[in-house]
C-alpha positions as CSV (number, residue, x, y, z in Angstrom):
1,M,-121.0,-180.1,-71.4
2,S,-123.1,-181.1,-68.4
3,F,-124.0,-179.9,-65.0
4,A,-126.4,-182.7,-64.5
5,V,-124.1,-184.2,-61.9
6,A,-124.1,-184.8,-58.2
7,A,-123.5,-181.8,-56.1
8,D,-120.5,-183.4,-54.3
9,E,-118.9,-184.0,-57.7
10,Y,-119.3,-180.4,-58.7
11,D,-117.8,-179.4,-55.3
12,R,-114.8,-181.6,-55.9
13,F,-114.3,-180.1,-59.3
14,M,-115.0,-176.4,-58.9
15,G,-116.0,-175.9,-55.3
16,R,-112.4,-175.8,-54.2
17,Y,-112.1,-172.6,-56.2
18,S,-115.6,-171.1,-56.0
19,L,-115.8,-171.2,-52.2
20,P,-112.9,-168.7,-51.6
21,L,-114.1,-166.7,-54.6
22,A,-117.6,-166.1,-53.0
23,P,-116.5,-163.6,-50.3
24,L,-114.6,-161.6,-52.9
25,L,-117.6,-161.2,-55.2
26,S,-119.8,-160.4,-52.2
27,D,-117.4,-157.7,-51.2
28,L,-117.4,-156.3,-54.8
29,A,-121.2,-156.2,-54.7
30,G,-121.2,-154.5,-51.2
31,V,-123.5,-157.2,-49.7
32,A,-124.2,-156.4,-46.1
33,A,-126.8,-157.0,-43.3
34,G,-130.2,-155.5,-44.0
35,Q,-130.2,-156.3,-47.7
36,R,-132.2,-158.8,-49.7
37,V,-130.0,-160.5,-52.3
38,L,-130.3,-163.0,-55.2
39,D,-127.8,-165.7,-56.3
40,V,-128.3,-166.4,-60.0
41,G,-126.9,-169.8,-61.1
42,C,-126.3,-170.9,-57.5
43,G,-125.1,-174.4,-58.2
44,P,-124.9,-176.4,-55.0
45,G,-124.6,-173.1,-53.1
46,A,-121.0,-171.8,-52.7
47,L,-122.1,-168.2,-53.1
48,T,-125.5,-168.8,-51.4
49,G,-123.8,-169.8,-48.2
50,E,-121.6,-166.7,-48.2
51,L,-124.7,-164.5,-48.7
52,V,-126.5,-166.3,-45.9
53,R,-123.6,-165.5,-43.6
54,R,-123.9,-161.8,-44.4
55,V,-127.6,-161.1,-44.6
56,G,-129.4,-164.2,-43.1
57,A,-131.1,-167.1,-44.9
58,E,-134.5,-165.4,-45.1
59,A,-133.1,-162.5,-47.0
60,V,-131.5,-164.7,-49.7
61,A,-133.1,-166.2,-52.8
62,A,-131.3,-168.4,-55.4
63,V,-132.0,-170.0,-58.7
64,D,-130.3,-172.6,-60.9
65,P,-131.5,-174.6,-64.0
66,S,-130.0,-177.9,-62.7
67,A,-132.5,-179.9,-60.7
68,S,-129.7,-181.7,-58.8
69,F,-128.1,-178.5,-57.8
70,V,-131.4,-177.0,-56.7
71,L,-132.0,-180.0,-54.5
72,A,-128.5,-179.8,-53.0
73,A,-128.8,-176.0,-52.4
74,R,-132.2,-176.6,-50.7
75,E,-130.8,-179.3,-48.5
76,R,-127.8,-177.2,-47.5
77,Q,-129.8,-174.0,-47.0
78,P,-133.3,-175.0,-46.1
79,L,-134.4,-171.5,-45.2
80,V,-133.3,-170.0,-48.5
81,D,-135.9,-169.6,-51.3
82,V,-134.2,-171.8,-54.0
83,Q,-136.0,-172.2,-57.3
84,Q,-135.3,-174.0,-60.5
85,A,-135.0,-171.4,-63.2
86,G,-132.6,-170.0,-65.8
87,A,-131.2,-166.5,-65.6
88,E,-133.1,-165.4,-68.7
89,A,-136.5,-165.8,-67.0
90,L,-136.2,-165.1,-63.2
91,P,-139.3,-166.0,-61.2
92,F,-139.3,-162.7,-59.2
93,E,-141.1,-159.4,-59.3
94,D,-139.4,-156.2,-60.5
95,A,-137.1,-154.5,-57.9
96,A,-137.4,-157.4,-55.5
97,F,-133.7,-157.3,-54.4
98,D,-131.0,-154.9,-53.3
99,A,-128.4,-156.9,-55.2
100,A,-128.3,-159.7,-57.7
101,L,-125.1,-161.7,-58.1
102,A,-123.9,-164.3,-60.7
103,Q,-120.7,-166.3,-59.8
104,L,-119.1,-168.3,-62.6
105,V,-122.4,-168.3,-64.6
106,V,-122.6,-165.7,-67.3
107,H,-120.4,-167.6,-69.7
108,F,-122.9,-170.5,-69.6
109,M,-126.0,-168.4,-70.1
110,G,-127.8,-169.0,-73.3
111,D,-128.2,-165.3,-73.8
112,P,-125.9,-163.4,-71.4
113,V,-127.3,-159.9,-72.1
114,A,-130.9,-161.2,-71.5
115,G,-129.8,-162.9,-68.3
116,L,-128.1,-159.8,-67.0
117,R,-131.0,-157.7,-68.0
118,E,-133.3,-160.0,-66.0
119,M,-130.9,-159.5,-63.0
120,R,-131.2,-155.7,-63.4
121,R,-135.0,-156.0,-63.6
122,V,-135.3,-157.8,-60.3
123,T,-132.9,-155.4,-58.6
124,R,-134.2,-152.1,-57.2
125,A,-133.2,-148.8,-58.7
126,G,-129.7,-148.0,-57.3
127,G,-129.1,-151.6,-56.3
128,V,-126.1,-153.6,-57.6
129,V,-125.8,-156.2,-60.3
130,A,-122.5,-158.1,-60.1
131,A,-120.9,-161.0,-61.8
132,C,-117.6,-162.8,-62.3
133,V,-116.2,-165.4,-64.7
134,W,-112.9,-167.2,-64.7
135,D,-110.3,-165.9,-67.1
136,F,-110.0,-168.1,-70.2
137,A,-107.9,-165.8,-72.4
138,E,-104.8,-164.7,-70.6
139,G,-103.7,-167.9,-68.9
140,L,-104.8,-166.8,-65.4
141,G,-107.8,-169.1,-64.7
142,P,-107.8,-172.3,-62.7
143,L,-108.5,-174.5,-65.8
144,D,-105.9,-172.9,-68.1
145,L,-103.2,-175.4,-67.5
146,F,-105.6,-178.3,-68.2
147,W,-106.6,-176.7,-71.5
148,D,-103.0,-175.9,-72.4
149,A,-102.2,-179.6,-72.0
150,V,-105.3,-180.6,-74.1
151,H,-104.2,-178.3,-76.9
152,H,-100.6,-179.6,-76.8
153,L,-102.1,-183.0,-77.6
154,D,-105.2,-182.0,-79.5
155,P,-104.8,-178.5,-81.1
156,A,-108.3,-178.6,-82.6
157,A,-110.0,-179.0,-79.2
158,A,-112.6,-176.2,-78.6
159,G,-111.6,-175.2,-75.1
160,E,-113.5,-172.3,-73.4
161,V,-111.7,-169.2,-74.7
162,G,-114.7,-168.0,-76.7
163,R,-117.2,-168.0,-73.9
164,P,-118.9,-164.7,-73.0
165,G,-117.2,-162.7,-70.3
166,A,-114.1,-164.9,-70.2
167,R,-111.8,-162.0,-71.4
168,R,-110.7,-158.9,-69.5
169,G,-113.4,-156.2,-69.7
170,E,-116.1,-158.3,-71.4
171,L,-118.3,-158.6,-68.4
172,G,-118.5,-154.8,-68.1
173,D,-119.5,-154.6,-71.7
174,L,-122.2,-157.1,-71.1
175,L,-123.6,-155.3,-68.1
176,R,-123.7,-152.0,-70.1
177,A,-125.5,-153.8,-72.9
178,A,-128.0,-155.0,-70.3
179,G,-128.7,-151.4,-69.2
180,C,-126.7,-151.2,-66.1
181,R,-125.1,-147.9,-65.1
182,E,-121.9,-146.9,-63.3
183,V,-120.2,-150.1,-64.4
184,Q,-116.9,-151.0,-62.9
185,D,-114.5,-153.8,-64.0
186,D,-112.4,-155.7,-61.5
187,A,-110.3,-158.8,-61.1
188,L,-110.7,-161.3,-58.2
189,V,-107.8,-163.7,-57.3
190,V,-107.9,-166.8,-55.2
191,H,-105.1,-169.1,-54.2
192,V,-105.8,-172.8,-53.8
193,A,-103.4,-175.4,-52.4
194,H,-103.2,-178.9,-53.9
195,A,-101.4,-181.5,-51.8
196,T,-100.9,-184.0,-54.6
197,F,-101.1,-184.2,-58.4
198,D,-103.9,-186.8,-58.1
199,E,-105.9,-184.5,-55.9
200,W,-105.7,-181.9,-58.6
201,W,-106.4,-184.3,-61.5
202,E,-109.1,-186.6,-60.2
203,P,-112.0,-184.0,-60.3
204,F,-111.4,-183.6,-64.1
205,T,-112.6,-187.3,-64.5
206,L,-116.0,-186.6,-62.9
207,G,-117.7,-185.3,-66.1
208,V,-118.3,-181.8,-64.8
209,G,-118.5,-178.9,-67.3
210,P,-116.7,-178.6,-70.6
211,A,-113.4,-179.9,-69.1
212,G,-115.0,-183.0,-67.6
213,A,-117.0,-183.6,-70.8
214,Y,-113.7,-183.5,-72.8
215,V,-112.0,-186.1,-70.5
216,A,-115.1,-188.3,-70.5
217,G,-114.9,-188.4,-74.3
218,L,-111.4,-189.7,-74.4
219,G,-110.4,-193.4,-74.7
220,G,-108.2,-194.9,-72.0
221,D,-104.8,-194.3,-73.8
222,A,-105.7,-190.7,-74.7
223,R,-106.8,-190.0,-71.2
224,A,-103.6,-191.4,-69.8
225,R,-101.5,-189.2,-72.2
226,L,-103.5,-186.1,-71.1
227,R,-103.0,-187.0,-67.5
228,E,-99.2,-187.3,-67.9
229,Q,-99.1,-184.1,-70.0
230,C,-100.8,-182.2,-67.2
231,R,-98.4,-183.8,-64.7
232,S,-95.4,-182.7,-66.7
233,M,-96.6,-179.1,-66.9
234,L,-97.4,-178.7,-63.2
235,P,-94.7,-178.1,-60.5
236,P,-94.0,-180.9,-58.0
237,A,-96.6,-181.3,-55.3
238,P,-97.6,-179.7,-53.1
239,F,-98.4,-176.7,-55.2
240,V,-100.7,-173.7,-55.3
241,V,-102.9,-172.6,-58.1
242,A,-103.6,-168.8,-58.4
243,A,-106.8,-168.3,-60.3
244,T,-108.2,-165.0,-61.6
245,A,-111.8,-164.2,-62.3
246,W,-112.8,-161.2,-64.3
247,A,-115.6,-159.3,-62.4
248,A,-117.8,-156.4,-62.9
249,R,-120.5,-154.6,-61.0
250,G,-123.1,-152.1,-62.2
251,T,-126.1,-150.1,-60.8
252,A,-129.6,-151.1,-61.8
C-alpha cells in the first residue's frame, strides 16, 4: 500500500469520488462560516477546498503524513496551515478547533482510536468530530466491483474488508471509544459518471492505495485477465457508480 504518489495520480484514482463526498461530510459536521476547522489526512486537498469555501482559508488547518500530498495541498491552498503529521500526534493545542474532520482516512490510521482521540483533544468542548470511510463490507463502496473481480480470479487476495470503520456502525463505535459523546451514525452516497471503461480502469494502474498496489504486483497476463474480468462485470459505458461511505459524528 502506498500514498507516496503524485497528487494528480491520487486525484485520478480517488478524487473523482472524494470531491463530491466532501460537501456531504461537511454538512454532517455542520461546518459553517465563523468556525475554525481541521482536515485530518487531507491528501491533496479535496475536503480542504470545501472547508475553505465554507469558512475561509485562514480558518482552516490540515495535516497529512505524505510529503507529496502536503506539498500539493499547500500549492492548491497557500493560505491554509498545512502540516505534515499523522492523526495520532496532531501538532495543535487543545481545543483549537470548532470541528475536526477525517475523510476516507480512519481505516488507514495506525491506531484509529488514538487518531480520533487526538481529533477530540484539539476540538473545543461541544465541537464536532466527524469522519467517513467507504463501505468495504456490503458491496456499496466505489472499489467493491474491483475487489469482487480480484477475488473471482484470486480468492486469497486480502482486499480491504477488515479495515477499521469499513463496516456499518464501526465508525460510531470508534468515536465512542475515543471519548466522543452524542455519537450519530450516517451514510453518505455519491454518484459518479464514467464515460468509458478505460476511464474507470486506468486509475487502478497508477499504484495508489491497496487496489493500486495489488495491480502493480501483477504480471502482464494477470493484469490483462483482471482488466477483462472487471469489464465483464460492469455495465456498458457510459455508466454511473453509486458509492456509499459510512459516516459518524460526535461531540468533543
